[in-house]
C-alpha positions in Angstrom: -0.1 -0.3 0.2 3.0 2.4 0.6 4.4 1.7 -2.6 1.0 2.4 -4.4 0.8 5.9 -2.4 4.2 7.1 -3.1 3.6 6.1 -7.1 0.0 8.0 -6.9 1.6 11.2 -5.4 3.9 12.6 -8.1 1.0 12.1 -10.5 -1.2 13.6 -8.4 1.2 16.5 -8.2 1.3 16.7 -11.9 -2.4 16.9 -12.2 -2.3 19.7 -10.2 0.1 21.1 -11.6 -1.9 21.2 -14.8 -5.5 21.8 -13.5 -3.8 25.2 -11.8 -5.3 28.4 -12.8 -2.1 30.2 -12.5 -0.6 27.9 -14.6 -2.9 29.4 -17.4 -2.5 33.2 -16.5 1.5 32.4 -16.6 1.5 30.8 -20.0 -0.7 33.2 -21.5 1.6 36.2 -20.0 4.5 34.4 -21.2 2.8 33.9 -24.9 1.7 37.5 -24.8 5.5 38.4 -24.1 7.0 36.5 -26.6 4.8 37.6 -29.4 5.4 41.3 -28.6 9.5 39.8 -29.1 8.3 38.3 -32.5 6.4 41.5 -33.5 9.8 43.9 -32.8 12.4 41.6 -34.4 11.3 40.9 -38.0 11.1 37.3 -38.5 12.6 35.0 -41.3 15.2 37.9 -42.7 18.2 36.9 -44.0 21.6 36.5 -41.8 23.4 39.3 -43.0 20.6 41.8 -41.8 20.3 40.4 -38.4 24.0 40.4 -37.9 24.2 43.9 -39.0 21.3 44.9 -36.7 22.2 43.0 -33.5 26.2 42.5 -33.8 27.7 39.1 -33.2 27.1 38.5 -29.8 23.2 39.3 -29.7 22.9 37.4 -32.9 24.3 34.4 -31.9 21.9 34.2 -28.6 19.1 35.0 -30.7 20.1 32.4 -33.3 20.4 29.9 -30.6 17.0 30.5 -29.0 15.7 30.6 -32.8 14.1 34.2 -32.0 14.5 34.7 -35.6 12.2 32.3 -36.9 10.4 32.1 -33.4 6.9 30.8 -34.1 8.2 27.5 -35.5 10.7 27.2 -32.8 10.4 24.1 -30.4 10.2 26.3 -27.1 6.9 28.3 -28.7 5.1 25.2 -30.0 5.9 23.8 -26.4 4.2 26.7 -24.8 1.0 25.7 -27.0 1.1 22.5 -26.3 1.4 23.3 -22.3 -1.2 25.3 -22.6 -3.7 23.0 -24.3 -2.9 20.4 -21.9 -3.7 23.1 -19.4 -7.0 23.7 -20.8 -7.7 20.2 -20.9 -7.1 19.2 -17.5 -8.9 22.5 -16.0 -12.1 21.3 -17.9 -11.6 17.8 -17.0 -11.2 18.6 -13.1 -14.2 20.9 -13.4 -16.4 18.8 -15.6 -17.9 16.1 -13.3 -20.0 18.4 -11.3 -21.2 20.1 -14.4 -22.1 16.5 -16.0 -24.2 15.4 -13.0 -26.4 18.4 -13.3 -26.7 18.3 -17.5 -27.2 14.4 -17.7 -28.1 13.5 -14.1 -31.5 12.5 -13.2 -34.1 15.3 -13.4 -33.4 17.6 -10.5 -36.3 17.0 -7.5 -37.4 20.5 -7.3 -37.1 22.1 -3.6 -39.8 24.7 -3.0 -37.6 26.6 0.0 -35.0 27.0 -2.9 -37.3 29.6 -4.3 -38.7 31.1 -1.2 -36.8 34.3 -0.6 -35.3 34.8 -4.4 -35.1 38.4 -6.0 -37.9 39.3 -8.1 -40.4 37.1 -6.3 -44.0 37.9 -7.1 -47.4 37.2 -5.1 -51.2 38.1 -6.4 -54.4 36.9 -5.4 -56.8 35.2 -7.9 -60.7 34.8 -7.9 -60.3 31.2 -9.3 -59.7 28.2 -7.4 -56.3 26.4 -7.1 -57.2 23.7 -10.0 -58.6 26.5 -12.3 -55.1 28.2 -11.5 -53.3 25.5 -11.9 -54.4 24.3 -15.5 -53.6 28.0 -16.5 -49.9 27.9 -14.9 -49.1 24.7 -16.1 -50.0 25.6 -19.8 -47.8 28.8 -19.7 -44.7 27.3 -18.2 -45.2 24.4 -20.5 -45.0 27.2 -23.3 -41.7 28.7 -22.0 -39.6 25.6 -20.7 -39.7 22.4 -22.0 -39.4 20.1 -18.8 -42.6 21.0 -16.4 -43.1 18.8 -12.9 -46.4 19.2 -10.9 -46.5 18.6 -7.0 -49.6 18.5 -5.0 -49.2 20.2 -1.4 -51.6 20.4 1.7 -53.1 23.5 0.5 -52.6 23.7 -3.1 -49.7 22.6 -6.0 -46.3 23.6 -7.0 -45.5 24.0 -10.6 -41.7 23.9 -11.6 -40.2 24.6 -14.8 -36.5 24.1 -16.0 -34.9 24.3 -19.3 -31.6 24.8 -21.2 -29.4 22.6 -18.2 -27.1 22.1 -21.4 -25.9 25.7 -21.4 -23.9 25.0 -18.9 -21.6 23.3 -21.0 -20.7 26.5 -23.1 -17.9 27.5 -21.2 -16.4 23.6 -22.3 -17.4 24.4 -25.7 -14.8 27.3 -25.6 -12.4 25.6 -23.9 -12.6 22.6 -26.7 -12.2 25.8 -29.6 -9.5 27.1 -27.8 -7.4 23.8 -27.7 -8.6 23.1 -31.4 -7.1 26.5 -32.2 -3.9 25.6 -30.4 -3.6 22.4 -32.1 -4.2 23.8 -35.2 -1.4 26.2 -34.6 1.3 23.3 -33.7 0.3 21.4 -36.7 0.4 24.2 -39.0 3.9 25.2 -37.4 5.6 21.9 -37.5 3.9 20.2 -41.0 3.6 23.4 -42.9 5.7 25.6 -44.9 6.2 28.7 -46.7 8.4 29.0 -49.8 9.0 31.1 -52.9 10.1 30.1 -56.6 10.9 32.0 -59.7 9.7 30.2 -63.0 10.6 31.5 -66.5 7.8 31.5 -69.2 7.7 28.1 -70.4 9.6 26.1 -67.8 8.9 23.5 -65.0 9.6 23.4 -61.5 9.1 20.6 -58.7 10.1 22.1 -55.8 10.5 25.3 -53.6 12.9 27.1 -51.1 11.7 27.4 -47.7 11.9 31.2 -46.5 14.2 32.0 -44.0 15.8 29.1 -44.1 16.5 28.4 -47.6 16.4 24.9 -47.8 15.0 23.0 -50.8 11.0 21.7 -50.0 9.7 18.8 -52.8 6.3 19.4 -54.2 4.1 16.6 -54.5 3.7 17.7 -58.2 5.4 19.2 -60.8 4.5 23.2 -61.9 4.9 24.9 -65.1 4.5 28.6 -66.2 3.0 28.6 -69.3 2.6 32.6 -69.8 2.8 35.3 -67.9 1.2 39.0 -68.5 1.8 42.3 -66.8 -0.2 45.5 -67.3 0.8 48.7 -66.2 -1.0 52.1 -65.5 0.0 55.3 -67.3 2.6 56.1 -64.4 4.2 53.0 -65.2 3.4 51.4 -62.3 2.3 47.7 -62.6 -1.5 47.4 -62.6 -2.0 43.5 -62.7 0.2 40.7 -63.4 -1.0 37.2 -64.2 0.3 33.7 -64.3 -0.7 31.1 -66.2 0.3 27.6 -64.1 -0.2 23.8 -64.7 -0.3 21.1 -62.3 1.3 18.0 -63.6 1.2 14.7 -62.2 2.5 11.5 -63.6 3.7 13.6 -66.5 -0.2 14.2 -66.9 -1.8 18.2 -66.6 -4.5 17.7 -64.2 -5.2 21.6 -63.4 -4.9 24.7 -64.9 -5.6 28.4 -63.8 -4.8 31.8 -64.6 -3.9 33.6 -61.2 -3.2 37.2 -60.1 -2.7 38.8 -56.8 -5.2 37.9 -54.0 -6.5 34.8 -56.3 -4.4 31.8 -55.7 -4.4 28.6 -57.0 -5.0 25.8 -54.5 -4.4 22.2 -54.8 -3.4 19.2 -52.5 -3.2 21.6 -49.7 -1.0 23.6 -51.1 -1.7 27.4 -51.9 0.2 29.2 -54.8 0.1 33.1 -55.0 1.4 35.6 -57.4 4.1 37.2 -55.5 6.4 39.5 -57.7 7.9 39.0 -61.5 11.2 39.8 -63.5 12.1 40.6 -67.2 14.5 37.8 -68.6 17.4 39.2 -70.4 17.5 38.1 -74.2 20.8 37.8 -75.8 22.6 37.5 -78.7 24.9 34.9 -79.7 28.5 34.9 -78.0 31.6 33.7 -80.4 32.0 30.0 -79.0 35.8 30.5 -78.2 34.6 33.2 -75.7 34.3 31.5 -72.3 34.4 34.2 -69.7 33.6 38.1 -69.9 36.5 40.9 -70.1 34.8 44.0 -68.4 31.7 43.6 -66.2 29.7 46.7 -65.5 27.3 46.0 -62.3 24.2 47.8 -61.2 24.2 48.5 -57.2 21.2 49.7 -55.4 21.2 50.4 -52.2 17.8 48.9 -50.5 17.6 51.6 -47.9 18.0 54.6 -49.3 17.3 53.7 -53.0 20.0 55.3 -54.6 21.4 53.5 -57.9 24.9 53.1 -58.7 27.2 51.6 -61.5 30.6 50.2 -61.1 32.7 49.0 -63.7 35.0 45.8 -62.8 36.7 42.5 -63.9 37.0 39.1 -62.1 39.1 38.8 -59.6 38.9 42.6 -58.6 37.6 43.4 -55.4 36.1 47.1 -54.8 34.3 49.1 -52.2 30.5 48.9 -52.1 28.9 52.5 -52.5 27.8 53.9 -48.9 30.5 52.0 -46.6 28.3 48.8 -47.1 31.4 46.4 -47.3 33.2 44.8 -50.5 32.5 42.8 -53.3 34.3 40.7 -55.8 33.7 38.7 -58.9 35.0 35.4 -58.6 34.1 33.7 -61.7 31.5 33.2 -64.6 29.8 29.8 -65.1 28.2 29.4 -68.8 25.7 27.0 -67.3 24.5 27.8 -63.9 21.7 26.2 -61.9 19.7 27.8 -59.0 17.8 25.0 -57.0 18.5 22.4 -59.5 17.0 24.5 -62.4 19.1 25.8 -65.2 19.4 29.8 -65.3 21.9 30.1 -67.6 25.1 32.4 -67.6 26.0 33.7 -64.3 28.8 35.4 -62.7 29.5 34.3 -58.8 31.1 36.5 -56.5 31.9 37.5 -52.5 30.0 39.8 -50.9 31.5 41.1 -47.5 29.3 43.2 -45.3 30.8 45.9 -42.9 31.5 43.8 -39.9 29.7 40.8 -41.2 30.6 37.5 -42.5 31.4 37.0 -46.2 28.4 35.8 -48.3 28.4 33.7 -51.8 26.5 35.7 -54.5 24.7 34.2 -57.8 24.3 36.9 -60.5 22.5 35.2 -63.8 22.5 37.4 -66.5 19.3 36.6 -67.9 17.6 37.8 -64.3 18.2 41.4 -63.7 16.3 41.3 -60.2 17.5 37.7 -59.4 19.8 39.3 -56.1 16.7 40.8 -54.8 15.5 37.4 -53.2 19.0 37.7 -51.2 17.1 41.0 -49.2 20.6 42.1 -48.6 21.3 46.0 -48.0 23.0 46.3 -51.8 21.1 44.6 -54.6 23.4 43.8 -57.5 22.8 42.7 -61.4 24.8 42.5 -64.6 24.3 45.6 -66.7 27.0 44.6 -69.6 29.2 41.5 -69.4 31.8 42.3 -72.4 33.6 39.7 -73.6 35.0 41.0 -76.8 30.9 41.1 -78.2 28.6 43.1 -76.0 25.4 41.0 -75.1 22.3 42.5 -76.5 18.4 42.0 -76.6 17.6 40.2 -79.9 16.2 42.7 -82.1 12.3 42.2 -82.8 12.3 39.8 -80.2 9.4 39.7 -77.4 10.3 40.1 -73.9 10.3 37.2 -71.9 9.4 37.0 -67.8 9.6 35.0 -65.0 6.8 34.8 -62.5 7.7 35.1 -58.6 5.4 32.7 -56.8 4.6 32.2 -53.2 3.9 28.9 -52.4 2.6 27.7 -49.1 0.8 25.0 -46.8 -0.8 24.8 -43.9 -2.3 21.3 -42.4 -3.9 23.0 -39.6 -5.7 25.5 -41.2 -9.1 23.3 -41.0 -8.9 22.8 -37.5 -8.0 26.3 -36.6 -11.3 27.0 -38.6 -13.2 24.4 -36.4 -12.0 26.4 -33.4 -13.3 29.5 -34.7 -16.5 28.1 -35.3 -16.9 26.3 -31.7 -15.6 29.3 -30.3 -18.3 31.5 -31.9 -20.8 28.6 -30.5 -19.6 28.3 -27.2 -19.7 32.1 -26.8 -23.2 32.0 -27.7 -24.2 29.6 -25.6 -21.9 31.0 -22.8 -23.3 34.9 -23.0 -26.9 34.4 -24.6 -28.4 31.1 -22.8 -28.4 30.3 -19.4 -29.8 27.2 -17.2 -33.2 28.7 -16.0 -35.9 27.2 -13.3 -39.2 28.8 -12.4 -41.4 27.8 -9.5 -45.1 28.8 -9.5 -47.0 28.1 -5.9 -50.7 27.7 -5.8 -52.0 27.9 -2.4 -56.2 28.1 -1.3 -57.6 30.8 0.2 -61.2 30.2 0.8 -62.7 30.1 -2.6 -59.5 32.2 -4.0 -56.0 31.4 -4.9 -52.9 33.2 -3.5 -50.2 32.7 -6.5 -46.4 33.5 -5.8 -44.0 33.2 -8.8 -40.1 32.8 -8.4 -37.2 31.6 -10.5 -33.7 31.3 -10.6 -30.9 31.3 -13.5 -27.0 30.3 -13.9 -26.2 33.6 -15.0 -27.8 36.8 -16.1 -30.2 37.1 -12.9 -31.7 40.0 -13.5 -33.2 39.0 -16.8 -34.7 36.1 -15.0 -36.4 38.5 -12.8 -37.9 40.1 -15.7 -39.2 36.8 -17.0 -40.6 36.0 -13.6 -42.5 39.1 -13.6 -43.9 38.8 -17.0 -44.9 34.9 -16.3 -46.8 36.6 -13.6 -48.6 39.3 -15.2 -49.7 36.5 -17.7 -51.0 34.5 -14.9 -52.4 37.4 -13.4 -54.3 38.3 -16.7 -55.6 34.7 -17.2 -57.1 34.1 -13.5 -58.5 37.0 -12.6 -56.6 38.6 -10.5 -57.8 40.9 -7.8 
């Protein structure tokens, strides 16, 4: 027996820990504080941006704590799971008493319970108790589903009751909170948010995860058949549209033209129109030329919007404008690839931010805006790779674009939607419905009857007093009150 007591002790302590309201408040405060941190510190930026903003020491600390991708960190997910467990255990701890009231044997009404209730009314009727009883039973039956009549020594007691189950409204809310938390954890662990650039006419089967740069394979192939962009008179883009095709087992299964805010959805994956860029057509280069002799780069500073040009050569480092560090073109790759996809000729380089770590940079000659994906403080593109014959657009050739897509998946979204629906239902039951009981006592006074009406409610007792008064007025009108 002693062994059982010892083994039950820690379990009981653990149960009390999770059934504590103090734990609920603590977890909510911690989640609120961490959410503020996640708002103040931008999420999923490039490492270089964090390094410049916080310095080496804080960068290493924040990186170790997963602050830069906080909502996918193990500790944030653990907080959500702890809160869900806390809500479940708190509900289980308090549920047996409520369950007994709701689903137990019909209550045995006690007249003493209604003797001194606030809002109790009395009046004298000229009708005998039997007549008053019939009228009262009919009125109570219309308003309350359960009616019980008990004879007394001098008359009758009529009881009515409804909405017992409304006491479960708070548990519906608790369940909705659990579903919301569970859906968030499922989406955080199993969902993803990635991006991809697809040139017109080309196909991809994977995306790059935002923030981490990891490759995520898609369960299908995605092809861009065409891309169109229209502009306002001031030159700003008005609409850009991508004609996309989903391919499974070498068979086209879905076609759709997407624009901003009108995504393609398939197999739980959402594909949004995000950006676009123009691909540079080029004139044929002599076969003997392998590397450009002279390079002209465009340098755009993200923070100021200033545009610079720099003429350089492979292997010759130079200072970036506005003291942003150094850059050197290291090589020319005739057939470069990015995320497994061919991107044609490209330059590679090393960018060393001021006070930061060197970063390898790829600059495709066909994709002028390619370096924007790096989200650095300076955006680099190639203007003129000159190697005996400058690359120029082919006269009369139609411009070719690539479409920038955001690809997301959140398998927990339907769990979250279910939680919202239950939350609305639970709040409606909790705030607009209440377990109510009413008692009508009829006592013989000679040939007349003394009628008293009283009621009780689980919540919103003032409204219950008004209902008692209305029932009393109807009874008085139907039984010739004096």
